[in-house]
N, C-alpha and C positions, 0 to 999 in steps of 0.2 A: 468359612471354616476356621478362621483365625480366632473367633470369639468362643468357640466350643473348647472346653478343657480337654487335654490329650492324656493326662495322667490322673490317677486317683487322688493324689494330694492336691491337684488343682481343683478337683471337684470339692474337696473338703474346705479349701480356701474360699471358693465361691459360695458354698452352701454350709456355713458353720452351724446353722440350726439343725441340720441333719445329724451332724456329729454329736451335738448336745443332746438331741432326742435319743439317739441310739445308746450313748453312754449313760444317760440319765435313767434309762429303762432297765439297766442291768439288775437292780434289786427286784424289779418285777419279774424278770426272767427267772431268777432264782426262786422266787415265790411260786411261780407256775410249775417249775420243776419239782419243788418240794411237794406241792399239792398233788401232782401227778403220781409221784412215788408213794405218797401216803394214802392215795385213793380219795382225796378230798376234791370238792368242786374247784375247777381251775379259776373261776371268777371270784371265789370266796377269799377270805383272808386266812391263808394256811397257817401263818404264825400264830394268829389269834386262836384258831381252832385247836392247834397243838397245845397252846398254853392252857386253854379252858379245859381240854380233855385231861391234861396232867393235873390241874387243880382239882378236877372232879374225882380223879383217882385218890389223891391225897385226902380230900374232904370225906370220902366215903369208904375208906378201907375197912373200918370196923363194921360198917353196915353190911358188907358182903358176907360176913360169917354169921350175923345175928338175925338177918331178915329171911323169911321164907321166899323162895323163888316162885314165880308164877310162870307156868308153861301153858299158854292158851293153845287149844286145838286149832290147827290151820291146815288147809289143803295146799301146802307148799312143799318144795323139795328140800326144805331145811326146817330145823326145829327152832322155835322162838322161845327165848328164856328172858324174862323180865325181872329185874330186882328194883323195886321202888324203895328209896332210902328216905329217912326222916328229913334230910336236907331238901327234899323235893326233887333231887336228881334221880333219873331212872337209867339203869344200865340195861341195854338191849344187847343180847348175845344171839347171833345166828349161827347154827351149826348145820352144815350140809349133811343130808342123810347118807349120801354115798361116801362121805369122808368125815366121819365123826371126830377125828383127831384134830381137824382144823376148824377154827371158828373165828368169827369177827365180833368184837365187842365195841360198842360205842355208847357214850354217855349222852343222854338228853338232859340238858341243864334247863329245867323248867323256868327258872327265874329270868332267863333270857327272853322267853315269850312275853312276859309282862313288862320288861324293860323296853322292848321294842314298841309295845302298845303305848306306854307312857311317853315315849319320845315323840310320837306322832299325834298324840291326843292332848288337847288343852285341859281335859278333866281326867286324865289317865289315873292319877293317884286316887282321886275320889271314887272313880268307877272301880278300881281294883279293891279298895277298902270295902265298898258297898257289896260287891259280889262275894267277897270272902266271908263276910259276917252274916249276911242275910239269906243265903241259900243253903239248901240241904244237898247232900250227895245223892244222885239218882241211884236207885237200887237196880232198876231194870228198864230196858228200852222196850216199849210196847209196839211201836211202829216207826218206820222211817221212810221218807220219800224225798225225791229230788226234783226240783223244777228249775232248769237253767243252772245258775251258779248258787242257788239257795237250797240247802238241805234242811228238812224239818224233821226233828226227832220228837216223838211223843214218849215222855218218860214218866215213870211212877216213882214217887219219893217214899221214904220210910213211913211217913204218916198216911200213906195210901192216897194222897192227893196226886193229881197228874198235871202236866204242863206240856205245851208244844214249845220247843226251843228251835229257833231258826239260826242257821249257821252259814256263813259265807264259805263256800267250798274252796275258794282260792286262798284265803288267809287263815281259815280255821277259827276265826273269831265268832263268838255268839253275837247275833244281831238283836235278838228279841227273845222274850219268854212270856207266854200267856197261859193262863189256866185253861185246862181242857178236860174233856171227859176221859175216863179211863178205858175207853174202848179203842180197839185198833182202827187204823185208817180204813 
């Protein structure tokens, strides 16, 4: 019984790494608290998210008055309002039907999607340049099906040609695109 510490400070002297770990994690605790208060994911970087959101508001203030809002029809208990800005950022605002005076607005910074792809891909820059210059924007989706974690969309382009686009449902990244007939699946 003589080898077991009797007081808390004896434990701290015997196990200094415990004290270092607890004290060193204080910034992480504050980050978790901030994330919880702001409604951000606890495991994300709350400070980075706040800064990016603030920068998006600064970058797109003029856009909010000059761009037409898109309100897609959805079977939800809230109204969805989208504002796509020339910077590529998209403001998503959700307004509950039962409480129209309260709403939540979040920015989707689309450049972040491509910076993540470029970090993990050896040919990220070349792939991003190729996809932005050589493809048309789809006008409509003819059909869609899912098999495991792969989603296949059949799309029709402005020139009336069609293609099947395969997408990884976990990452949202397009895996492949092949010419296809313009008939539904």
